[in-house]
C-alpha angles and dihedrals in degrees: 000000000000118000110266113264097220091183088069094053118090138159094264094048093052090046089055091049092055091045092057091043091051098042097037087218137084092214097049090045087053092051091048092049095042093237135112122270090243091057087052091049093047091051090050092049088052091048092049090058093043094049099034093231134103086233093192127028130187118268114180106310092337139054131242131198124258121241089256090054091050092050094043094048098081090043095052091044091057089046089056093045089052092049091050091050088058092065089059087065128207121334113283121217114183091200093060100030117118120188144099121264116199122206124185114215141140120247094264093052092041094053093043099050116011103061087064089048091052089054091056091047095053092049100041108017110026093164093061111091119204118221116190119196125185122255137188116183105344129233132207092242094066086068099033093054094043091246081141139358098224136013126208111203142123087232117082117195113237098247131124092219093057114090121202141191129186117243110175142341121239140166139205118258137173118259125198142163106260092197089067109030150003123255116268108273097212144349093282093057091045093055091045094055125089112256141202106224135191129233111172119234090249090060097255122139121221114254089249092068095049089046090055092047089050092054093049092248125140132189133182110261102191095169126033120192130186098226141022090254089072092063104075100059096042089048099046114099097002136097093237124120129230121197110208143139115297094231089067084077083077094062131349096031097032092124095058138076125237143191134190120274114271091231137047116274120162117249116240137214124227108231135204109226130192139154120264091239087073095043094110100024103128094218096047089045090053092049093047088051091054093050088050091048091055089049093048091050091050090047091060094057114106112265 
């Protein structure tokens, strides 16, 4: 038997060997792996040369494993299990972990979800520091270049290397000060009123503004602020209107009344976004689970 050529053995080749061993057929193994039969045959030929054994031989209309293949099967399976365990990384203990985790979120998303996360961190992972950076409409490069570890946003970059998970649904509504005025009765009254609008510091307009423009509708924006935190004090004691997410009635705009928009505008889902390279990192997975737990608890609250 020839010495094993370890340079010709890789994860995919060994996985192909196990698929053929399990299925007893090149065609069924190819179907299971999502590749062509010729690709499986080519990989088997490479393994035969590396391992110095035929591995599988014809028997009637099918194939059967050689004695070497039968004996090597459990060993190769263990090798693959060990390799897969490497991707999990070293054991993660929240109580002893010490690092900074950076989340990009605007002030609405920050105030809605991250105070609950900080409570969890202080109780279970006091060595993990949370850094929150402002975000407008996120880009994939923010995650690719490690500008941040996680993004919270309703806008998911169109990129195959960016993972996402839905956290909570929300919709835009109209806030007003009930001590000063009544809610707008219809679309005409909404458009006629004075508004406080939003223009992110990065220069990006909220999707509501672009939607109004696309419909040929205009409103009078007498005050424009760069973040949601600017809304309450401008709204208080005035007859102006502010269009903002309904869940802001839980915190930043809790002192004001609100009504639904007087026109159709699609609800949105806040997403948690991260780069694929951190998909299986145990620390990142734990933190993502904690953010999701905060959202799940909030979703259970009565509307």
